[in-house]
C-alpha positions in Angstrom: 13.0 -4.1 -25.3 10.2 -1.6 -25.6 11.2 1.9 -26.5 9.6 5.3 -25.9 10.9 7.1 -29.0 8.9 5.5 -31.8 7.0 8.4 -33.6 4.5 6.0 -35.2 3.7 4.3 -31.9 3.2 7.7 -30.3 0.7 8.8 -33.0 -1.3 5.6 -32.6 -1.6 6.2 -28.8 -2.7 9.7 -29.4 -5.6 8.6 -31.6 -7.0 6.2 -29.0 -6.3 8.0 -25.6 -8.4 10.8 -24.1 -6.6 14.2 -24.2 -6.0 14.5 -20.5 -4.5 11.0 -20.2 -2.4 11.5 -23.2 -1.1 14.8 -21.6 0.0 12.8 -18.5 1.7 10.2 -20.6 3.4 12.8 -22.8 4.8 14.4 -19.6 6.1 11.0 -18.5 7.6 10.4 -22.0 9.5 13.7 -21.9 10.8 13.2 -18.4 12.0 9.7 -19.0 13.7 10.5 -22.4 15.4 13.7 -21.2 16.6 12.7 -17.7 16.7 8.9 -17.7 15.4 8.4 -14.1 12.6 10.7 -13.0 9.5 9.7 -11.0 6.5 12.0 -11.5 3.7 11.8 -8.9 0.7 11.2 -11.2 -1.8 12.0 -8.4 -0.4 15.6 -8.2 -0.7 16.0 -12.0 -4.3 14.8 -12.1 -5.8 16.1 -8.9 -3.4 18.6 -7.5 -1.9 18.6 -4.0 -2.7 20.4 -0.8 1.0 20.5 0.0 4.2 21.5 -1.5 7.5 20.0 -0.5 10.3 22.5 0.0 13.9 21.2 0.0 15.9 23.1 2.7 19.2 21.2 2.4 20.1 18.8 -0.4 21.2 15.3 0.4 24.1 13.2 -0.9 22.7 12.0 -4.2 19.3 11.2 -5.6 18.6 8.2 -3.3 19.9 9.7 -0.1 16.4 9.8 1.5 14.8 12.7 3.4 14.3 14.1 6.8 11.0 16.0 7.3 11.3 19.2 9.4 8.0 19.8 11.2 7.6 23.0 13.3 5.5 23.5 16.4 5.4 27.2 17.1 3.5 29.6 19.3 0.7 28.9 21.7 -0.6 25.4 21.2 -4.3 25.2 20.7 -7.1 23.1 19.1 -8.7 26.3 17.9 -7.9 27.8 14.5 -6.0 31.1 14.8 -5.8 34.2 12.7 -7.9 37.3 12.2 -8.4 38.4 8.6 -6.7 35.4 7.1 -8.3 32.8 9.4 -7.8 29.2 8.5 -9.4 26.0 9.8 -5.9 24.8 10.7 -4.7 24.6 14.3 -1.7 23.3 16.1 -2.9 19.7 16.2 -4.4 19.4 12.7 -1.3 21.0 11.1 1.0 18.5 12.9 -1.1 15.5 12.1 -1.3 16.5 8.4 2.4 16.8 8.1 3.1 13.6 10.1 0.7 11.7 7.8 2.7 13.0 4.8 5.9 11.8 6.3 4.4 8.5 7.2 3.1 7.9 3.6 6.4 9.0 1.9 8.8 6.0 1.8 11.6 8.4 1.1 11.2 10.1 4.5 13.4 8.3 7.0 12.7 10.4 10.1 11.2 13.6 11.5 12.9 16.6 13.1 10.3 18.3 15.3 11.4 21.8 15.9 9.6 23.4 18.9 9.4 27.0 19.9 6.3 27.2 22.2 5.5 28.3 25.7 2.7 25.7 25.8 -1.1 26.1 25.6 -4.3 24.1 26.1 -4.0 20.8 28.0 -5.9 18.7 25.5 -4.2 20.2 22.5 -0.8 19.4 24.0 -1.9 15.9 24.9 -3.1 15.3 21.4 0.2 16.5 19.9 2.1 14.1 22.2 -0.2 11.3 21.2 0.2 12.0 17.5 4.0 12.0 17.7 4.0 8.7 19.7 1.5 7.1 17.2 3.6 8.1 14.2 6.7 6.4 15.7 4.7 3.3 16.6 3.1 2.9 13.2 6.0 3.8 11.0 9.1 2.9 12.9 10.6 6.2 11.8 12.5 8.1 14.5 11.5 11.5 15.7 14.0 13.9 17.3 12.6 17.0 19.0 14.7 20.2 18.9 13.7 22.9 21.4 14.8 26.1 19.7 14.0 29.2 21.8 11.4 27.9 24.2 9.9 24.5 25.1 8.0 25.2 28.2 4.9 23.6 29.7 2.9 22.1 26.8 5.9 22.6 24.5 7.9 20.2 26.6 4.9 17.9 27.0 4.7 17.5 23.2 8.5 16.9 23.0 8.2 13.9 25.3 6.7 11.9 22.4 10.0 11.9 20.5 12.8 9.4 20.6 15.3 12.1 21.7 15.1 15.7 22.8 17.9 18.2 22.1 17.8 21.8 23.3 19.5 24.9 22.2 21.9 25.9 25.1 20.0 29.2 25.8 16.5 27.9 25.3 13.9 28.1 28.1 12.8 24.7 29.1 10.6 23.3 31.8 7.5 24.9 33.5 6.1 21.5 34.3 2.7 22.2 35.7 -0.9 23.3 35.1 -2.5 26.6 35.8 -6.1 27.8 35.7 -6.6 31.6 36.0 -9.4 32.9 38.3 -10.6 36.5 38.4 -12.8 38.3 41.0 -14.4 41.5 39.6 -17.2 41.6 42.2 -15.9 44.7 44.0 -15.2 46.5 40.7 -18.7 46.0 39.4 -20.2 46.8 42.8 -18.5 50.2 42.7 -20.6 51.0 39.6 -23.8 49.8 41.3 -24.0 46.6 39.3 -25.0 43.3 40.8 -25.0 39.9 39.0 -27.9 37.5 39.8 -27.5 34.3 37.7 -30.3 31.8 37.4 -28.6 28.4 37.4 -29.5 24.7 37.6 -26.9 23.9 40.3 -24.9 25.8 42.8 -21.6 25.3 40.8 -23.0 26.0 37.3 -21.3 29.4 37.3 -18.1 27.8 38.6 -15.1 30.2 38.4 -17.3 33.1 37.5 -15.4 36.5 37.5 -18.5 38.3 38.9 -18.2 36.9 42.4 -15.7 35.4 44.9 -15.0 31.7 44.6 -16.2 29.5 47.4 -14.2 27.0 49.4 -16.1 24.1 47.8 -15.6 25.5 44.3 -11.9 25.9 45.0 -11.6 22.3 46.0 -13.3 21.2 42.8 -11.0 23.3 40.6 -7.9 22.2 42.5 -8.8 18.6 42.0 -9.2 19.2 38.2 -5.8 20.9 38.0 -4.2 18.2 40.2 -5.5 15.4 37.9 -4.1 17.2 34.8 -0.8 17.8 36.6 -0.4 14.1 37.4 -0.9 13.2 33.7 1.8 15.7 32.8 4.1 14.1 35.3 3.3 10.7 33.9 4.2 11.9 30.4 7.5 13.3 31.4 8.3 10.2 33.5 7.5 8.0 30.5 9.5 10.2 28.1 12.7 10.5 30.2 14.3 7.2 30.9 17.0 8.7 33.1 14.4 10.2 35.5 12.2 8.4 37.9 8.9 9.8 39.1 10.3 11.2 42.2 12.9 13.2 40.3 10.3 14.4 37.9 8.1 15.6 40.8 11.1 17.5 42.3 11.4 19.4 39.0 7.7 19.9 38.5 7.1 23.0 40.6 6.6 25.2 37.6 10.2 26.4 37.4 12.1 27.0 34.1 15.6 26.0 33.2 18.1 27.1 30.5 18.9 24.4 28.0 22.1 23.6 29.7 20.4 23.2 33.1 17.7 21.1 31.6 20.3 18.7 30.1 22.0 18.4 33.5 18.6 17.8 35.2 17.7 15.1 32.6 14.7 16.9 31.0 16.5 16.9 27.7 19.1 14.5 26.3 21.7 17.1 25.4 22.2 20.6 24.1 23.2 21.6 20.7 22.3 23.6 17.6 19.8 22.8 14.9 22.5 21.0 12.8 23.2 18.8 15.7 19.6 17.7 15.8 19.6 17.1 12.1 22.8 14.9 12.5 21.1 13.0 15.3 18.5 11.4 13.0 20.9 9.6 10.6 22.6 8.0 13.5 19.3 6.4 14.5 18.7 5.0 11.0 19.8 1.4 10.3 22.3 1.3 7.4 22.2 5.0 6.7 25.3 5.9 4.7 24.4 9.1 2.9 23.3 12.5 4.2 19.5 12.7 3.8 17.9 15.8 2.3 16.1 18.1 4.7 12.6 19.1 3.6 9.5 20.8 5.0 5.8 20.8 4.0 3.8 23.9 3.3 0.1 24.0 2.7 -2.5 26.5 1.4 -5.0 27.8 4.0 -8.2 25.9 4.0 -6.9 22.7 2.4 -5.8 19.3 3.7 -8.4 18.8 6.4 -8.2 16.0 8.9 -9.9 14.8 12.1 -8.5 17.7 14.1 -9.4 20.4 11.6 -12.2 22.8 12.5 -14.9 23.5 10.0 -16.7 26.8 9.5 -13.6 29.1 9.3 -13.5 31.1 6.1 -10.5 32.1 4.2 -10.2 35.9 3.4 
């Protein structure tokens, strides 16, 4: 049987191998001879990694598997946030990057999606929902959404892509609906003797302009837009909640919010519990899982790990 502790063999390898490759092999040699069973990601040693994996809770043994904790916080947007330390990352690109990591890692058995969001842009929320659904379909790994403090509007929309939704008892849940703000400043600017006179290619090119009152025809156009997006929201909730039919969803979809307890009674979430209950829910959905998996999260340096949703042009301070 080949051995790794022959000094002469090691010297022969050193003569014929490039310095960088020999360094990698030397690291492997030390790891294997000192611990007996260690796997080192060679890609990280050679090229570096955009991500670091942080262990939050240890599992039962080395081969217990992992659950990836992915967080969805704040206002959901397709636009990168931040002021002085702006990054090209946004809600959708960050989620996709972490889901891709969880998909590629055979050790990850499932995802815990912790949500604390009042919602945000319609398209961003729809893309988040789509990415969660696609992850489940392509990997077969379960996703449990946990609504922490708030999962309203788009936060609830994104949660509908998961296998199960658990809410903290005191979380704010619901707000199914779509809103478009309109502002009329025409009287305010008239008081200062200012008059807006736009040159436009069509009568609705300055649709929803704050400098004049909205017309009846314009209101109908915008209402139709909001209604179309609302119907899609209802479709998503109807699809994600097996216990609710469309009529029941519509009865709940007047924009109202619920406590976590009320949301469970209404069927918007599966049940209430604490974060450890959501963690425990995943192993119960894994075939043949006998050990407690480790709980991990991914962190990434700003400006790295771009994907199809990442915006370019943002500079890191």
